[in-house]
N, C-alpha and C positions, 0 to 999 in steps of 0.2 A: 283815732286808730278807726279804719273802715269795717263794717258789716260784712264778713268772709261767706262767700254763699261755698255752703256745704254739701248742695245737693250730687247725691252720688249717682244718680243720671246724667249731671253734665261733667263728673269729678271722670267717667268709666268714657266718655266721649272723646275728654283731652288726652285722656289717656290710649286709647284706640283708633281713631282715627284720622287717617292718613299717617301713621309711627308702625315705625318696622323696628323698632329696639328700643326698651326703657330700663336704665339702668340702679335697681336697685325697686322692683317697681309696687312690691309691696310696703316697702317702708316710704315710697312717694305718694300711695292711695293714703296711706295712717293718719302721713303729714297733711296732705290735702284738706282732709275728715277732721282734722283737730280745732276747724277754726283761729287758727295761727298766722298772720301773714306773712308770706315768704319768698325768697329775692329770688327772680326770675330773670335770668341774664340771657341775652340774645347780641350777636356782633357779626358785624358785617364790617369788610372788605371795602373803599371804595375803590375797588379796579377797575370803572366806566362808572361812567356818570347817569346811567338810568339803573332803577329796580324791575326786573321783569317778574311775573306773576309766577315765576316757578320760586325765586327766591320769597318771594311775599307767604309761598307757605307756611314758611315760619316765622315770617312775620303776622298773621292767621294767629296763628297757636298760640303766639307773646302776648297778640291782646285776647284769647280766650283763656287766657289764666288773667289777664287787667278783668277784665269782666266778671271773675268772682273774687276781684279784691283785691288780689296780691299785686304789691312792688315791683314790676317791672323796669327792666334796668340795658336798655339800647345801648351796645359799646364800638363807634366808628374805630376801625381797626386804621385809624391817620398814621401810625406808629410799626403796624403788624405789617400794611401793604408794602413798607420798602421791602420788608423781608422776602413775602409771597409763600402764601400758601401752599405748602405740594401736595396737598390733598388732590386722590382721584386725579394727577398729573402725570403724564408719561415721560413730560419733560422737564427744560428746567424753566419757572417762570420769568417773564419781563419781566425785572425790575424798575416799580415806578417811581417817578422821579416826584421831589414833595412839590412841584410845581402842575406834575398830572394830577398826584392827589387832592389839590385843593382845589383843581379844574372838575374833579370829576363829583368836589364837595357839595359847591356849589347850589344846589336845587335836593342832595340828601336827605333833611333834615324834612322838608316839605313832604319828600315823597314816602318817605317810613311815617308821616302824621298821617298820610290818606289812612293809614289801616290802623296803626293803634295813639291812643288821646296823649300826648305828648306832656301835658296839662298833669297828667298822674304819672308818670314815667321820669325815668332817671335818663336822660342822654349825656353819654360821656366820650372821652375822648382817648385812648390808651396809651397813647405817646405822653399825658398829664402824670403818669409812674412809670411807662415802662421803658423811657428815656432817663430818667432818674437810677438804673438799675446800676454798679459799678461791676468790673470783670471779675472777680472776687465771687460778688452775689450769683453773675448767671452759672460761674464755674461751678458752685457750690450746687447750686438746681439742676445742672446738667449731670452733673452724680446719676437723680434722679431716673436717667434713663441711662439702658443700654444700647450699644450698635445696634445689637442679633436685635432687639427692639424694634427698634427703627427701620432695616432692614425684610425684617418680618412684613411688614406694612404690601400691601400689593405692588403699588405705581412706584415704589423704589427698589421689591424684590425683581422687579420687571427691566426696569433702569440696570442694575446693578448684573441681569446675568445677560444683558445686552450690549452692557460695554459702554452705558452711556452717562454721563456728567450726573454723580448725588453732588451739590456742595453742601458743607458742616454750617451753612446756614441756613438752609432746609434741615438739621435736627435742632434747630435751634424755636424754629415756625410755635411743636405743639406750647413747649418751655413756655412762650410766652402768653400765647391763651392761657396756658395755666395757672399760668401768674393773675391775670384779670383777674379770674374765679377768686382770687386770693384779695385784692385791692378789694373787691366790692362785694365780699363775702355773700358770694351765691347759694343759695340755697337748692337750684336747681337752674341746668344751664339745655336750652335746646339749640339744634341746629340739623343741619340732614345729612342723611345717612354715611355719605362720603368724610364728616365729619369727627366720626367715632371714634375717630383714635384723637382727635385733639381734644374730645370734650372729655371721655377719659382720662387725659393726662392733666384736667382740671382737678380731679379729685385727686394723683399722683402727688399733686407741688402742694395742693392743701391739706395733706395729711403730713408733708414735709414742715409745714409753719402749727404742726397740732390740730389743726381747722378741721373740723368735723366735713367730712366729703361728703360734695353734691351729688344731685340725683341729673340722671342725665336722659335724654325726650329726644330719639332722633327718629325726623322723619322721611317718607317715602318722596322718592326724588320724585323729578317731572320731565317726559319727553319732552322735545321742543314739537314744531310742525312740521318737520322732518324727520319724526319717531325717534331719532336720538335725543343726547339729554339734553334739558336746555340750556344754552350756555352762550353769551356775550356773542363768544370768536368766533363760534360757528352760525352767527347771522339768524337761529332758528326762534326765537326769542319774541315773547310778548311782552311788550313794557308795560308798567302801569302807569309811567306819561302818555301812551302813544294818544293817538286822536282817538274818538269814540269811529268811525268811520274805518279806521285800518286796522283798529282793534277788532271791531266783529269781521274783516273780510280772514284774519290772521286767523281768528280763529274755526271758521268756517271753511279755512285750510288743514283744518285737522285730521290725520288719520281717525277711518271712523270707531277702529280696534281700542283708543286712546279720550273716546266721550267719556265712557263713565267715571273715569277716575278722572276726569279733569271736572266734570260734578264734582266729585266726593273732595278733591283736592282743594277746587279755583271758587269753590263759590258756599253760598251759606244755606241752602237745602242738605236734609234731611236724608239720611238713607231712604226712610222710606219714600220722600217727597220722590228723590230720584227712581223709585222702582215703580214710579204709575208713573211717568213721562215715557209717552208711546208714540208710534210714528215713525218713518225711517227717518236714515242717519242724518239724510239734510233738514227733519224737521226738528230732530232731537239736536244739533247743532245750530239752529235758528234757537230755539230755545237756553240751551245753552250760552252762545254768544253773547243774547239779553242779558243774563243772568251776571255773565263777569264784565259787560260794558254797562250795570245799572252799579253795581259795584265802586267800581272807579270813576264814576260818571255820571248816570243819574237815569231816572227811568225815563223820561223825556227822550235823551239821546238816544238809548238805547234804540227806541220804535224808532226814531227819527234814522238812525243806521242801519237798522233790517230792512227800510222803507227805497236804504239807497243801496242797498246789496241788491235787495230786487229789480232794482231800476237796470244796474248794472250789467248782473249775473244774469239774472232770466230776462230782460228788457233788451237786453246789450244796447243798453245809450250807454248815454256819456254819463260822467257822473257830475251832479249842480254846480258843483266847483273844482274849477281845474286851473292851477297854476300857470301862471304867463313867464315865459322866457324871452328874452331881445337878442336874435343874430342877427348880425351884424352882416356875414359871409353871405354870398349866394348861394356857395354849395358844401358838403361840407359830407366825409365819406359818413358811413352810418355808425360805427366806430366813435367817430367824435361827436355826430351828433347826440348821440346816445347818454357822451360823457356830457356833452355840452348843455341837454336838456332838465341837468339836475335831479334825475331820478338813479341817479349810480355814484357809489361814493367812486370812483376810481375806474379807470381805462381798465381793467382788472376785471372789475364787478361788471362794465360792461361788455366787455369781449365774453365771457363765461354767459351770461344773459344772452347776448347774442347767439351762441354755442348752443344752448337750451333751446333756442326758437321763440323764445320770452316774446322777443321785441315785437312793437308792428308801430306801420308808417302811416295813418290813415284808411286803418285797420286791415291791412294788408301786415301780413307775416315777413320778417327779413330777418335772413341767413350768413348774409357776407359782410364781414365789418368792413369791407374796401369799396363796395358797393357807394357809388357816389352819388348823394341826395342832391335833388336841387329843390330848395328851401322854396318857400311859401307862405303867407301871411297865414298864419289862424291851421298853420299844421298840427296833427296832433300826433304827438309820439307815444309811445305806450312799452310799459316793461310789466310781466309781468301780469297779475290779473287786477292789481289793484293801483298801479304807478303811472299816473297820465298827466303829460305837458305840453302846454298848448305853446307853438311858435310866435313868435311876433317879428315878424324884419320892417316895419316901418313905423 
């Protein structure tokens, strides 16, 4: 049995730093101070191949419990991903196929392992137990909730009011997440604040099985690079798999008012250390970017990323390394050139970037997608402040 750290200061930091709500906080504080090893649950649905630093906030909270000596259980929602979590969604979430889920899972464990110690954690897939439930068992569990409770959720309430579809399957999601807590005997479940209804469902389902209801800890939500909630579907994310230069540049593009929040939610610095960081917003963002890149790469890469950022943005030089793309055509429309450069994911994305004035050819801004561009060897295509591509014609 590992030694459990019952330091009052560390317990209070877990219960308050980046936390919006704790259910049964006095009980949880007492259990954390008891010296007993608790089972702490966190579940992610693999809805995309990458974990962004917004989701990493909860993983970092899981690590904080692990550092105190508690047993952490990371649940991959490979079954629930086929249902679709309706939390904070204003329309139906697209259903993922098993093939898509497996593709997303390819590097999931390695990404989780960047933050928590997998050797001391349980890493489980909820398909192992959820697919064994029969229809009668699901029907009995569904009796624990009412339609009125479901429709009281903000997203369902808004969709119902606007005559938008709500499938019965979406009502089953919190039941399944709650059953996860029963299966792994969770003492605590953590998640983002948008997950609060699902987290509380675990307490309901545990009571159904005459088990002690879990304590709940909900963390703050993180805004993305455009100021909206960080979301893969909006493209405003900083992924923990981003290369060091891209990660650094994305942090530098943050709105100034988010700097302090990022320091608290995305770094290991204490509140006292953050309060002592002075200087202009740019200076403080450089320190923030270094801290975040160091966490997911190394201190050396953080310093090099800082130098590269200064070279490209302050001195207006080209990056040290630029990807090359060979194009055989002599001429292309601006739209097709940007798409062929490999710097965008679709022609729609290329059109959007051109419209926003974010495209340059050899450092000259281009805004007419129909303009015919005469291709030259070593021509530089730039999309936004951080993406460059060198065109090779021979």
